[in-house]
N, C-alpha and C positions, 0 to 999 in steps of 0.2 A: 524094420524099413524092408523093403524088398532088396534083393541082389540083382545085380545086372547078369544077364544071360549070355556066356561067351559063345553059345553056339547059335545065338540069333542072328540073321542077317543085319540087324540094326546095328549101327556103330555104336561103342561103348559110352562114349561121352553122350550120344544123344539119350540111350536107355538112362544114364545117370541123371541127366536134365530132367527127364520124365518122372522119374522115382521122386527127386528131391520137389518138383512143381506140385505133383500130387500131396506130398506131405504140407504144402502150403495152402492148396486148395481145399484140403480137407480138416484144416484148422490144428493139424497137429504141431506147427509151425506157426506162431502168431506174429502179427507186426513188431518188429525189433528183436524178435528171437534170434539167437546166433544158429547159423545152420552147422553141421558138424565139420570139423576143419579138414582141411586136405590129407593131412595124415591120417585120421581117421577113416576118413573116405577111402583113402587108397588101402588100408590095412583091410576094412570091413569088405570091400568088391574084390580085393586082389587085383588092382589096376593101377597104371601108372600116375604119376603126378600129372604129367602133361595132360591125359585124358580126363582127369578130374578138372583141372584148371579151365580146360577147353569147356566142360559141361557149366562150370560156374560162370564163366564169361558169357555163355549165351543166356543165362538166368539174368545175367545184369543187362544184357542188351535188351531182353524182353520185358525189363521193369518189375522183375520179381523179387530180387535183393539187390542189395548194395555194399559196396567193400569199403572199410575204413582201414587204411594201414597202421598197421601194427595190433590191430584188435581182431580183425576176422571179417567174415561176411555176415549179413544179417537180413531179415525178412523185410521187404518195403511194405508201408502201408499202402491198402489197396488206393488207388488212384481215383479222385474225384470225378464224377462223371458230367459233361456238359451236353445239354439236349440241344441238337440244333433243328428242332422240327418246329418250333416256337420263338417268337421276338420277344426276349426279355433281356433285361439289363443284367448285367453280374449280380449287382446286389438283389435284386428282386428274385433271381433263380436260387441264390444261394439261401436267401431268408424263406424262400418257399420249402427249401429242403431242411430247414431247422439249423443251418449252420450260420455261427458267428463271424460276420463279415466286417474288415475293418478296411477303411481306405485313408490312404495319407494323399493329399493333393500336393504333389511336387512342383506346379506351377499352374498359374492361372492368368492368362493375358489375352488382351485384344491386339491383334496383329494384322497385317496383310497376308493374304494365303499366297502358297505358291501357284503357279499358272495351272498346274494338276488339279489343286483342290479347289481352286476357283472354278473351273470347268465342271467339277464334280458337284458342286453345289449351286451351279448355275448364276453364279454372279457376276455383277460387271466389274470391270476393271476400277480398282480402288475401295471397293467394298471389304471391310473388315471381317475377320471371325474371331470367336473365342477359341483359343487353344488351350486344351486343359490336359496335363498330364498327371496320371493318378497312379500308385502303386495300389492293387488290389490284394487283401490278405484274407485268409481263411484261418480262425483260432489262432492269429498273430503271426501265421506262417506266410510268407510271400509266394504269391501264386501267379501273379499277372501285371505286367506294366502296360499300361493303356494311355493313348493319346486320341483325344476327340476335337474335330473341328466344328464349330457350330455357326451358321450364318448370324451376325449381330443384329441386323436388323429385324430379326424374326424373334429375338429374346433379348431386346436391348439391356433389360434391367438384372440380367443375371450376373451372380457375382458368388465368390469363393465361399462367402458366408452362406449362402443360400443351398450350396452344394454340400458343405461339410455335414459328413455323417448321414447323407441322404441320397438316394439314387438319382441320378440324372433323369431319367425318363419319367420318374415320380415328380421331379421338379419342374420339368417342363410342361408334363400334363396340369399339375395343380397350380403353378403360377403364370404361365402363360397360354394354357389351353390348347398345347400343342401335343398330340397322340399320334406316336410312331406306329405306323400300320404295316409297312412292310420293309424287306431289306435284302440286299444282294451280297454275298459273302464269297471270299475267297480263302483258302488255305494253303500254307507253303512252309515248308522246314527252313530253319534260319539257324546259325550258328551266333550264340551271344558274345557281344564285345565286352570288354572290361568294365564299362559304366553299366551295362544291363546286368551282367552276371554279379556285380556287387549288390545292386537292388534286389535282385532275385535270390540271393543266398547261394548260389551254384558257381561251379568253377567256370573259368573263361572258356570261350569255344564248346559250351554245352550244347546240346541240340535243344531247340524250342521251337513252337509252333506260331507262325505269324498269321494272325486273322485281319483281314482288310474287309471291312463293313461300309457299305453305303446305305442309308438308311431314309424312307420317305414318309412324309405324311399321307393321307388317304387320297389326297388330290394330286399325288405324283410329286409334289414338291421336296427337293432334297433337302434333308434336315440336318443330316450328320455324316462326317467321313470318320472313320475311326480306325488306328491301326493298335491291335493288342497283341501282345508278345506273352503266349504261356508257356510255363515249365511244363516240359514234356514227362518228367519224372513224377509229377504229383497230379497230372490232369490228363484225362482221356475224353474224347469227343464222340457222341453217338449221333447217329443220324437215322431217323425214321423214313421209311420208303413205303408208298401205298400204291398200289397198282390203279 
C-alpha cells in the first residue's frame, strides 16, 4: 500500500481515500473484504484517527465500502448498471444480462385512479386501472419497489396469475398485442420511509432513486404509469448520449 505524502498540497484524508479506492479498483480488495482497521491505517500512515475516519466516510458516501457496527468496514459489491437508452422492463433487462430475477407481487387490484394518473393515461372519469405493486429482486436480494398503473380497458383480462414469474411487457405483448414503443422518465432522490426500507432491506431514511415513467404505444396511446424506487447502494444508472 502506498503511503500518504505529507508534503503534498492534497489533504491527507483525500490522499488516503484515493489510496484505498485504488486498492478496490485494482481488485487488491475484493467485494466483502475488510479494509484495514482505523488503527492500522493510523499507524501505517502516521495520521490521526479523525483523518482516517474522514477518508472512510467519503468512501462510504461514494458507495465503495460499507460499515458494520462492531465488525469493521468492508468493500461493497459493484452496483448493477441500468441502461437508460432503451425501453426494457426490469425483468427483460436483467435476464438479458444473465442475472436471476425474482418478483414478488405485493398487490394486484382493479381500482379507480387518482386524478393525476387519470389524466396521464387519458382516461374518462370512472374508468378503472390495474394497480400492481411488485418487489423486484436480483439473486434473492431486493433491489426495487415498483407500482404500475395500466388502463383496464386495454388489457381487461390481465391477472396476477398471468404476471407471476413473467415480465409485464412480455405479457402485454404476448397476450394483448400491446407493444410498448416509447416513454418519458424522470429521476429524483428520495428518502425511504419505514415500510419501503423494510421491504428493500435497508435503514429507514436511506437514500434511494425514484423513477417515474410514462410509457406509450406506437400510436401515442398512454399505456402505463410507473413509479419505481431503486436502492442507491446496489444500483447505478447509465445514460447513453449521442450527438
